[in-house]
TIRO-2110 file (N, C-alpha, C; in Angstrom, 1 decimal):
// TIRO-2110
24.8, 66.4, 53.1, N, 1, A
24.0, 66.0, 51.9, CA, 1, A
24.7, 64.9, 51.1, C, 1, A
24.0, 63.9, 50.8, N, 2, A
24.6, 62.8, 50.1, CA, 2, A
24.4, 63.0, 48.6, C, 2, A
25.0, 62.1, 47.7, N, 3, A
25.0, 62.3, 46.3, CA, 3, A
23.6, 62.3, 45.7, C, 3, A
22.7, 61.4, 46.3, N, 4, A
21.4, 61.4, 45.8, CA, 4, A
20.6, 62.7, 46.0, C, 4, A
20.8, 63.2, 47.2, N, 5, A
20.1, 64.5, 47.5, CA, 5, A
20.7, 65.6, 46.7, C, 5, A
22.0, 65.6, 46.5, N, 6, A
22.6, 66.7, 45.7, CA, 6, A
22.1, 66.6, 44.2, C, 6, A
22.0, 65.4, 43.7, N, 7, A
21.5, 65.1, 42.4, CA, 7, A
20.1, 65.6, 42.2, C, 7, A
19.2, 65.4, 43.2, N, 8, A
17.8, 65.8, 43.2, CA, 8, A
17.8, 67.3, 43.2, C, 8, A
18.6, 68.0, 44.0, N, 9, A
18.6, 69.4, 44.1, CA, 9, A
19.1, 70.0, 42.8, C, 9, A
20.1, 69.4, 42.1, N, 10, A
20.5, 69.9, 40.8, CA, 10, A
19.4, 69.8, 39.8, C, 10, A
18.7, 68.7, 39.8, N, 11, A
17.6, 68.4, 38.9, CA, 11, A
16.5, 69.5, 39.1, C, 11, A
16.2, 69.7, 40.4, N, 12, A
15.1, 70.7, 40.7, CA, 12, A
15.5, 72.1, 40.2, C, 12, A
16.8, 72.5, 40.4, N, 13, A
17.3, 73.8, 39.9, CA, 13, A
17.2, 73.8, 38.3, C, 13, A
17.7, 72.8, 37.7, N, 14, A
17.6, 72.8, 36.2, CA, 14, A
16.2, 72.8, 35.7, C, 14, A
15.3, 72.1, 36.4, N, 15, A
13.9, 72.1, 36.0, CA, 15, A
13.3, 73.4, 36.2, C, 15, A
13.6, 74.1, 37.3, N, 16, A
13.0, 75.4, 37.6, CA, 16, A
13.5, 76.4, 36.5, C, 16, A
14.8, 76.4, 36.2, N, 17, A
15.3, 77.3, 35.2, CA, 17, A
14.6, 77.1, 33.8, C, 17, A
14.5, 75.8, 33.4, N, 18, A
13.9, 75.4, 32.2, CA, 18, A
12.4, 75.9, 32.1, C, 18, A
11.7, 75.6, 33.2, N, 19, A
10.3, 75.9, 33.3, CA, 19, A
10.1, 77.4, 33.1, C, 19, A
10.9, 78.2, 33.8, N, 20, A
10.8, 79.7, 33.7, CA, 20, A
11.1, 80.2, 32.3, C, 20, A
12.1, 79.5, 31.7, N, 21, A
12.4, 79.9, 30.3, CA, 21, A
11.3, 79.6, 29.3, C, 21, A
10.7, 78.4, 29.5, N, 22, A
9.6, 78.0, 28.6, CA, 22, A
8.4, 79.0, 28.8, C, 22, A
8.0, 79.3, 30.0, N, 23, A
6.9, 80.2, 30.3, CA, 23, A
7.2, 81.6, 29.7, C, 23, A
8.4, 82.1, 29.9, N, 24, A
8.8, 83.4, 29.3, CA, 24, A
8.8, 83.4, 27.8, C, 24, A
9.2, 82.3, 27.2, N, 25, A
9.2, 82.2, 25.7, CA, 25, A
7.8, 82.2, 25.2, C, 25, A
6.9, 81.4, 25.8, N, 26, A
5.5, 81.4, 25.4, CA, 26, A
4.9, 82.8, 25.6, C, 26, A
5.1, 83.5, 26.8, N, 27, A
4.6, 84.8, 27.0, CA, 27, A
5.0, 85.8, 26.0, C, 27, A
6.3, 85.7, 25.6, N, 28, A
6.8, 86.7, 24.6, CA, 28, A
6.2, 86.4, 23.2, C, 28, A
6.1, 85.1, 22.9, N, 29, A
5.5, 84.8, 21.6, CA, 29, A
4.0, 85.0, 21.5, C, 29, A
3.3, 84.6, 22.5, N, 30, A
1.9, 84.7, 22.5, CA, 30, A
1.3, 86.0, 23.0, C, 30, A
2.1, 86.8, 23.6, N, 31, A
1.6, 88.1, 24.2, CA, 31, A
1.2, 89.0, 23.1, C, 31, A
1.5, 88.8, 21.9, N, 32, A
1.1, 89.7, 20.8, CA, 32, A
-0.4, 89.7, 20.6, C, 32, A
-1.0, 88.6, 21.1, N, 33, A
-2.5, 88.5, 20.9, CA, 33, A
-3.2, 89.4, 21.9, C, 33, A
-2.5, 90.0, 22.9, N, 34, A
-3.1, 90.9, 23.9, CA, 34, A
-3.8, 90.2, 25.0, C, 34, A
-3.7, 88.9, 25.1, N, 35, A
-4.3, 88.1, 26.2, CA, 35, A
-3.1, 87.3, 26.8, C, 35, A
-3.0, 87.3, 28.1, N, 36, A
-2.0, 86.5, 28.8, CA, 36, A
-2.0, 85.0, 28.5, C, 36, A
-0.9, 84.4, 28.6, N, 37, A
-0.8, 83.0, 28.3, CA, 37, A
-1.8, 82.2, 29.3, C, 37, A
-1.8, 82.5, 30.6, N, 38, A
-2.8, 81.7, 31.4, CA, 38, A
-4.2, 81.9, 31.0, C, 38, A
-4.6, 83.1, 30.6, N, 39, A
-6.0, 83.4, 30.2, CA, 39, A
-6.3, 82.7, 28.9, C, 39, A
-5.3, 82.7, 28.0, N, 40, A
-5.5, 82.1, 26.7, CA, 40, A
-5.6, 80.6, 26.8, C, 40, A
-4.8, 80.0, 27.7, N, 41, A
-4.8, 78.5, 27.9, CA, 41, A
-6.2, 78.2, 28.4, C, 41, A
-6.7, 78.9, 29.4, N, 42, A
-8.0, 78.7, 30.0, CA, 42, A
-9.1, 78.8, 28.9, C, 42, A
-9.0, 79.9, 28.1, N, 43, A
-10.0, 80.1, 27.1, CA, 43, A
-10.0, 78.9, 26.1, C, 43, A
-8.8, 78.4, 25.7, N, 44, A
-8.7, 77.3, 24.8, CA, 44, A
-9.3, 76.0, 25.4, C, 44, A
-9.1, 75.8, 26.7, N, 45, A
-9.7, 74.6, 27.3, CA, 45, A
-11.2, 74.8, 27.5, C, 45, A
-11.7, 76.0, 27.8, N, 46, A
-13.1, 76.2, 27.8, CA, 46, A
-13.7, 75.8, 26.5, C, 46, A
-13.1, 76.4, 25.4, N, 47, A
-13.6, 76.1, 24.1, CA, 47, A
-13.6, 74.6, 23.7, C, 47, A
-12.6, 73.9, 24.2, N, 48, A
-12.5, 72.5, 23.9, CA, 48, A
-13.5, 71.6, 24.7, C, 48, A
-13.7, 72.0, 26.0, N, 49, A
-14.5, 71.2, 26.9, CA, 49, A
-16.0, 71.6, 27.0, C, 49, A
-16.3, 72.8, 26.4, N, 50, A
-17.6, 73.4, 26.7, CA, 50, A
-18.8, 72.5, 26.4, C, 50, A
-19.9, 72.7, 27.1, N, 51, A
-20.0, 73.6, 28.3, CA, 51, A
-19.4, 72.9, 29.5, C, 51, A
-18.6, 73.7, 30.3, N, 52, A
-17.8, 73.1, 31.3, CA, 52, A
-17.9, 74.0, 32.6, C, 52, A
-17.8, 73.3, 33.7, N, 53, A
-17.8, 74.0, 35.0, CA, 53, A
-16.4, 74.6, 35.2, C, 53, A
-16.4, 75.6, 36.0, N, 54, A
-15.1, 76.3, 36.2, CA, 54, A
-14.1, 75.3, 36.9, C, 54, A
-14.6, 74.6, 37.9, N, 55, A
-13.7, 73.6, 38.6, CA, 55, A
-13.1, 72.6, 37.7, C, 55, A
-13.8, 72.1, 36.7, N, 56, A
-13.3, 71.1, 35.8, CA, 56, A
-12.3, 71.7, 34.9, C, 56, A
-12.5, 72.9, 34.4, N, 57, A
-11.5, 73.5, 33.5, CA, 57, A
-10.2, 73.9, 34.3, C, 57, A
-10.4, 74.3, 35.5, N, 58, A
-9.3, 74.6, 36.4, CA, 58, A
-8.4, 73.4, 36.5, C, 58, A
-9.0, 72.3, 36.8, N, 59, A
-8.2, 71.0, 36.9, CA, 59, A
-7.5, 70.7, 35.6, C, 59, A
-8.2, 70.9, 34.5, N, 60, A
-7.6, 70.5, 33.2, CA, 60, A
-6.4, 71.4, 32.9, C, 60, A
-6.4, 72.7, 33.3, N, 61, A
-5.3, 73.6, 33.1, CA, 61, A
-4.2, 73.5, 34.2, C, 61, A
-4.6, 73.0, 35.3, N, 62, A
-3.6, 72.8, 36.4, CA, 62, A
-3.5, 74.1, 37.3, C, 62, A
-4.6, 74.8, 37.5, N, 63, A
-4.6, 76.0, 38.3, CA, 63, A
-5.7, 75.8, 39.4, C, 63, A
-5.6, 76.7, 40.4, N, 64, A
-6.6, 76.6, 41.5, CA, 64, A
-7.9, 77.1, 41.0, C, 64, A
-9.0, 76.8, 41.8, N, 65, A
-10.3, 77.3, 41.5, CA, 65, A
-10.3, 78.8, 41.6, C, 65, A
-9.6, 79.3, 42.6, N, 66, A
-9.6, 80.8, 42.8, CA, 66, A
-9.0, 81.5, 41.6, C, 66, A
-7.9, 81.0, 41.1, N, 67, A
-7.2, 81.5, 40.0, CA, 67, A
-8.1, 81.5, 38.7, C, 67, A
-8.8, 80.3, 38.6, N, 68, A
-9.7, 80.1, 37.4, CA, 68, A
-10.8, 81.1, 37.5, C, 68, A
-11.4, 81.4, 38.7, N, 69, A
-12.5, 82.3, 38.8, CA, 69, A
-12.0, 83.7, 38.4, C, 69, A
-10.9, 84.1, 38.8, N, 70, A
-10.3, 85.4, 38.4, CA, 70, A
-10.1, 85.5, 36.9, C, 70, A
-9.6, 84.5, 36.3, N, 71, A
-9.3, 84.5, 34.9, CA, 71, A
-10.7, 84.5, 34.1, C, 71, A
-11.6, 83.7, 34.6, N, 72, A
-12.9, 83.6, 33.9, CA, 72, A
-13.6, 84.9, 34.0, C, 72, A
-13.5, 85.6, 35.1, N, 73, A
-14.2, 86.9, 35.2, CA, 73, A
-13.6, 87.8, 34.2, C, 73, A
-12.3, 87.8, 33.9, N, 74, A
-11.7, 88.7, 32.9, CA, 74, A
-12.2, 88.3, 31.5, C, 74, A
-12.3, 87.0, 31.3, N, 75, A
-12.7, 86.5, 30.0, CA, 75, A
-14.2, 86.9, 29.7, C, 75, A
-15.0, 86.9, 30.8, N, 76, A
-16.4, 87.3, 30.6, CA, 76, A
-16.5, 88.8, 30.3, C, 76, A
-15.7, 89.6, 31.1, N, 77, A
-15.7, 91.0, 30.8, CA, 77, A
-15.3, 91.4, 29.4, C, 77, A
-14.4, 90.6, 28.9, N, 78, A
-13.9, 90.8, 27.5, CA, 78, A
-14.8, 90.3, 26.4, C, 78, A
-15.9, 89.6, 26.8, N, 79, A
-16.8, 89.1, 25.9, CA, 79, A
-16.4, 87.8, 25.2, C, 79, A
-15.4, 87.1, 25.8, N, 80, A
-14.9, 85.9, 25.2, CA, 80, A
-15.6, 84.6, 25.7, C, 80, A
-16.2, 84.7, 26.9, N, 81, A
-16.8, 83.6, 27.6, CA, 81, A
-18.1, 84.1, 28.2, C, 81, A
-19.1, 83.2, 28.2, N, 82, A
-20.4, 83.5, 28.9, CA, 82, A
-20.7, 82.4, 29.9, C, 82, A
-21.4, 82.8, 30.9, N, 83, A
-21.8, 81.8, 31.9, CA, 83, A
-23.3, 81.5, 31.7, C, 83, A
-23.7, 80.2, 31.9, N, 84, A
-25.1, 79.8, 31.8, CA, 84, A
-25.4, 78.8, 32.9, C, 84, A
-26.6, 78.8, 33.4, N, 85, A
-27.0, 77.9, 34.5, CA, 85, A
-26.8, 76.5, 34.0, C, 85, A
-26.3, 75.6, 35.0, N, 86, A
-26.2, 74.2, 34.8, CA, 86, A
-27.6, 73.6, 34.8, C, 86, A
-28.0, 72.9, 33.8, N, 87, A
-29.3, 72.3, 33.7, CA, 87, A
-29.5, 71.3, 34.9, C, 87, A
-28.5, 70.6, 35.3, N, 88, A
-28.6, 69.6, 36.3, CA, 88, A
-28.4, 70.1, 37.8, C, 88, A
-27.8, 71.3, 37.9, N, 89, A
-27.5, 71.8, 39.3, CA, 89, A
-27.7, 73.3, 39.3, C, 89, A
-28.8, 73.8, 39.8, N, 90, A
-29.1, 75.2, 39.7, CA, 90, A
-28.1, 76.1, 40.5, C, 90, A
-27.3, 75.5, 41.3, N, 91, A
-26.3, 76.3, 42.0, CA, 91, A
-25.0, 76.5, 41.2, C, 91, A
-24.8, 75.7, 40.2, N, 92, A
-23.6, 75.7, 39.4, CA, 92, A
-23.9, 76.4, 38.0, C, 92, A
-22.8, 76.8, 37.4, N, 93, A
-22.8, 77.4, 36.1, CA, 93, A
-21.9, 76.7, 35.2, C, 93, A
-22.2, 76.8, 33.9, N, 94, A
-21.4, 76.2, 32.9, CA, 94, A
-20.8, 77.3, 32.0, C, 94, A
-19.6, 77.2, 31.6, N, 95, A
-18.9, 78.2, 30.8, CA, 95, A
-18.9, 77.7, 29.3, C, 95, A
-19.1, 78.7, 28.4, N, 96, A
-19.0, 78.4, 27.0, CA, 96, A
-18.3, 79.7, 26.4, C, 96, A
-17.8, 79.5, 25.2, N, 97, A
-17.1, 80.6, 24.5, CA, 97, A
-18.1, 81.3, 23.6, C, 97, A
-17.9, 82.5, 23.4, N, 98, A
-18.6, 83.3, 22.4, CA, 98, A
-18.0, 83.0, 21.1, C, 98, A
-18.6, 83.5, 20.0, N, 99, A
-18.0, 83.4, 18.7, CA, 99, A
-16.6, 84.0, 18.7, C, 99, A
-16.5, 85.2, 19.3, N, 100, A
-15.2, 85.9, 19.4, CA, 100, A
-14.2, 85.1, 20.2, C, 100, A
-14.7, 84.4, 21.3, N, 101, A
-13.9, 83.6, 22.1, CA, 101, A
-13.4, 82.4, 21.4, C, 101, A
-14.2, 81.8, 20.6, N, 102, A
-13.8, 80.6, 19.8, CA, 102, A
-12.7, 81.0, 18.8, C, 102, A
-12.9, 82.1, 18.1, N, 103, A
-11.9, 82.5, 17.2, CA, 103, A
-10.6, 82.8, 17.9, C, 103, A
-10.6, 83.5, 19.0, N, 104, A
-9.4, 83.8, 19.8, CA, 104, A
-8.7, 82.5, 20.2, C, 104, A
-9.5, 81.5, 20.7, N, 105, A
-9.0, 80.3, 21.1, CA, 105, A
-8.3, 79.5, 20.0, C, 105, A
-8.9, 79.5, 18.8, N, 106, A
-8.3, 78.9, 17.6, CA, 106, A
-7.0, 79.5, 17.3, C, 106, A
-6.9, 80.9, 17.2, N, 107, A
-5.7, 81.6, 16.9, CA, 107, A
-4.6, 81.3, 18.0, C, 107, A
-5.0, 81.3, 19.2, N, 108, A
-4.1, 81.1, 20.3, CA, 108, A
-3.5, 79.7, 20.2, C, 108, A
-4.4, 78.7, 20.0, N, 109, A
-3.9, 77.3, 19.9, CA, 109, A
-2.9, 77.1, 18.7, C, 109, A
-3.2, 77.7, 17.6, N, 110, A
-2.3, 77.7, 16.4, CA, 110, A
-1.0, 78.3, 16.7, C, 110, A
-1.0, 79.5, 17.4, N, 111, A
0.2, 80.2, 17.8, CA, 111, A
1.0, 79.3, 18.8, C, 111, A
0.3, 78.7, 19.7, N, 112, A
0.9, 77.9, 20.8, CA, 112, A
1.6, 76.7, 20.1, C, 112, A
1.0, 76.1, 19.2, N, 113, A
1.6, 74.9, 18.5, CA, 113, A
2.8, 75.3, 17.8, C, 113, A
2.7, 76.5, 17.1, N, 114, A
3.9, 77.0, 16.3, CA, 114, A
5.0, 77.3, 17.2, C, 114, A
4.7, 78.0, 18.4, N, 115, A
5.8, 78.4, 19.3, CA, 115, A
6.4, 77.1, 19.9, C, 115, A
5.6, 76.1, 20.3, N, 116, A
6.2, 74.9, 20.8, CA, 116, A
7.1, 74.2, 19.8, C, 116, A
6.6, 74.2, 18.6, N, 117, A
7.4, 73.5, 17.5, CA, 117, A
8.8, 74.2, 17.4, C, 117, A
8.8, 75.6, 17.4, N, 118, A
10.1, 76.3, 17.3, CA, 118, A
10.9, 76.1, 18.6, C, 118, A
10.3, 76.1, 19.7, N, 119, A
11.0, 76.0, 21.0, CA, 119, A
11.7, 74.7, 21.2, C, 119, A
11.1, 73.6, 20.7, N, 120, A
11.6, 72.3, 20.9, CA, 120, A
12.2, 71.7, 19.6, C, 120, A
12.5, 72.6, 18.6, N, 121, A
13.0, 72.1, 17.3, CA, 121, A
14.4, 71.5, 17.5, C, 121, A
15.2, 71.9, 18.5, N, 122, A
16.5, 71.3, 18.7, CA, 122, A
16.5, 69.9, 19.3, C, 122, A
15.3, 69.4, 19.7, N, 123, A
15.3, 68.1, 20.3, CA, 123, A
14.8, 67.1, 19.2, C, 123, A
15.3, 65.9, 19.3, N, 124, A
14.9, 64.8, 18.3, CA, 124, A
13.5, 64.3, 18.8, C, 124, A
12.9, 63.6, 17.9, N, 125, A
11.6, 63.0, 18.2, CA, 125, A
11.7, 62.1, 19.5, C, 125, A
12.8, 61.4, 19.5, N, 126, A
13.0, 60.5, 20.7, CA, 126, A
13.2, 61.3, 22.0, C, 126, A
13.9, 62.4, 21.9, N, 127, A
14.1, 63.3, 23.0, CA, 127, A
12.8, 63.9, 23.5, C, 127, A
12.0, 64.3, 22.6, N, 128, A
10.6, 64.9, 23.0, CA, 128, A
9.8, 63.8, 23.6, C, 128, A
9.8, 62.6, 23.1, N, 129, A
9.0, 61.6, 23.6, CA, 129, A
9.4, 61.2, 25.0, C, 129, A
10.7, 61.1, 25.2, N, 130, A
11.3, 60.8, 26.5, CA, 130, A
11.0, 61.9, 27.5, C, 130, A
11.2, 63.1, 27.1, N, 131, A
11.0, 64.3, 28.0, CA, 131, A
9.5, 64.4, 28.4, C, 131, A
8.6, 64.2, 27.4, N, 132, A
7.2, 64.2, 27.7, CA, 132, A
6.8, 63.1, 28.7, C, 132, A
7.3, 61.9, 28.5, N, 133, A
7.0, 60.8, 29.4, CA, 133, A
7.5, 61.1, 30.8, C, 133, A
8.7, 61.7, 30.9, N, 134, A
9.2, 62.0, 32.3, CA, 134, A
8.5, 63.1, 32.9, C, 134, A
8.1, 64.1, 32.2, N, 135, A
7.3, 65.2, 32.8, CA, 135, A
5.9, 64.8, 33.2, C, 135, A
5.3, 63.9, 32.4, N, 136, A
4.0, 63.4, 32.8, CA, 136, A
4.1, 62.6, 34.1, C, 136, A
5.2, 61.8, 34.1, N, 137, A
5.4, 60.9, 35.3, CA, 137, A
5.7, 61.8, 36.5, C, 137, A
6.4, 62.9, 36.4, N, 138, A
6.7, 63.8, 37.5, CA, 138, A
5.4, 64.5, 37.9, C, 138, A
4.6, 65.0, 36.9, N, 139, A
3.3, 65.6, 37.2, CA, 139, A
2.4, 64.7, 38.0, C, 139, A
2.3, 63.5, 37.5, N, 140, A
1.4, 62.5, 38.2, CA, 140, A
1.9, 62.2, 39.6, C, 140, A
3.2, 62.2, 39.8, N, 141, A
3.7, 61.9, 41.2, CA, 141, A
3.5, 63.0, 42.1, C, 141, A
3.4, 64.2, 41.6, N, 142, A
3.2, 65.4, 42.4, CA, 142, A
1.8, 65.8, 42.6, C, 142, A
0.9, 65.2, 41.8, N, 143, A
-0.5, 65.6, 41.9, CA, 143, A
-1.2, 65.1, 43.1, C, 143, A
END
């Protein structure tokens, strides 16, 4: 293994540890709402994009269509999301939030922003900007 490969492996390890820590911190902070972070993020995106097809919101959240379908089913059962026929394609459905879903999404989004602010408080504005730029670049390269 050369230095470049070793450096890439160390970066992957550090990134993996940081990603797990960030997810765990969000789950601990946002779990008080009684809805998992993935379901809450999906709910917030449905609320933002509505009316939206499941595939579109899955792409926006960065999950597979199968995962989105499972999460949407739970949100429908909980009365937070409803399905309606797509006016332009009778085979497709559009998702919208109920009044309770909209309120849940607003609360979750506010809690998410507060948790993110606390989590990254130790970074300067320049650090956050640089880290965001690099993560977007990495995400785009892997997409």
